[in-house]
C-alpha positions in Angstrom: 119.8 102.6 83.3 116.5 101.0 82.2 117.9 97.5 82.7 119.1 98.4 86.2 115.6 99.8 87.1 113.9 96.7 85.7 116.3 94.4 87.7 115.7 96.3 90.9 112.0 96.3 90.4 112.0 92.5 89.8 114.1 92.0 92.9 111.7 94.2 95.0 108.6 92.4 93.7 110.2 89.0 94.4 111.1 90.1 97.9 107.6 91.4 98.6 106.0 88.2 97.3 108.3 86.2 99.7 107.1 88.4 102.6 103.5 88.1 101.6 103.8 84.3 101.3 104.8 84.1 104.9 102.0 86.3 106.3 99.1 84.6 108.1 96.5 87.3 107.3 96.4 90.5 105.3 94.5 93.8 105.4 93.6 95.3 102.0 92.7 98.9 101.2 90.4 99.0 98.2 89.8 102.4 96.7 89.3 104.1 93.4 89.3 107.7 92.2 87.4 109.3 89.4 87.8 112.7 87.9 86.4 114.0 84.7 88.8 113.0 81.9 90.5 110.4 84.1 89.8 106.8 84.8 89.9 105.0 88.2 92.9 103.0 89.1 93.0 99.9 91.2 96.4 98.3 91.6 97.2 100.3 88.5 94.4 98.5 86.6 92.7 100.7 84.2 89.0 100.3 84.8 86.4 101.4 82.3 83.2 102.9 83.4 80.9 101.9 85.0 82.9 100.6 88.0 80.6 97.8 88.9 81.0 95.5 91.8 81.7 92.6 89.5 84.5 94.5 87.7 86.0 95.7 91.0 85.9 92.2 92.4 87.6 90.7 89.3 90.3 93.4 89.6 90.8 92.8 93.3 91.1 89.0 92.7 93.6 89.7 89.9 95.6 91.8 92.3 95.6 89.2 95.0 96.6 86.5 92.6 99.4 88.7 91.2 100.9 89.2 94.7 100.2 85.6 95.7 97.7 86.4 98.4 95.0 83.8 98.9 91.5 85.2 99.5 91.4 83.2 102.7 94.3 85.2 104.0 92.4 88.4 103.7 91.4 89.5 107.3 89.7 92.7 106.3 89.2 95.1 103.4 89.1 98.8 104.0 87.1 100.8 101.5 84.6 103.6 101.1 80.9 102.6 101.6 80.1 102.7 97.8 77.6 100.1 96.8 80.0 98.8 94.1 82.8 98.4 96.7 80.5 96.6 99.1 79.4 94.3 96.3 82.9 93.6 95.2 83.9 92.6 98.7 80.8 90.4 99.1 81.5 88.7 95.8 85.0 88.0 96.9 83.7 86.7 100.3 81.2 84.4 98.5 84.0 82.9 96.4 86.1 82.5 99.5 83.4 80.8 101.5 83.1 78.2 98.8 86.7 77.2 99.3 87.2 74.4 101.7 90.6 75.5 103.0 90.3 78.2 105.7 93.0 79.9 107.6 93.0 78.5 111.1 92.8 81.0 113.9 91.0 83.6 111.7 88.1 83.7 114.1 90.5 84.4 117.0 92.1 87.3 115.0 88.9 89.2 114.1 85.8 89.9 116.1 83.9 92.0 113.6 80.3 91.2 112.8 77.8 92.7 110.3 74.2 93.2 111.1 73.4 89.6 110.5 75.8 88.5 113.2 78.2 87.0 110.6 81.8 87.9 110.2 82.3 90.9 107.9 85.6 91.6 106.3 84.7 95.1 105.1 85.5 98.2 107.1 84.5 101.5 105.6 85.9 105.0 105.7 84.5 108.3 104.7 
């Protein structure tokens, strides 16, 4: 039974990676939950306290790499408005801007601007 589940999981992961490889752009939902006695989970990554922007950004980057999603394919990230989440997204954006290869047509696909007039990939929820 365990072998069958492992094989099915591997097949599902492979199929999902194939689908993700063909997508032009992706929307990511980044969130974490904390409860006394429990730790926050992000893509099933155990994150020790404090949940800093740097830690979240590294975990997000690890998740994107695991699933084969290039940062330049990330159209937007939906998250709460926590300072650590905003910082994580901004760190990811800074690394992405340093890359020379950009997804063509991204500007046509999104018309979001932050208060500086620059494109902002972060949408927040409450």
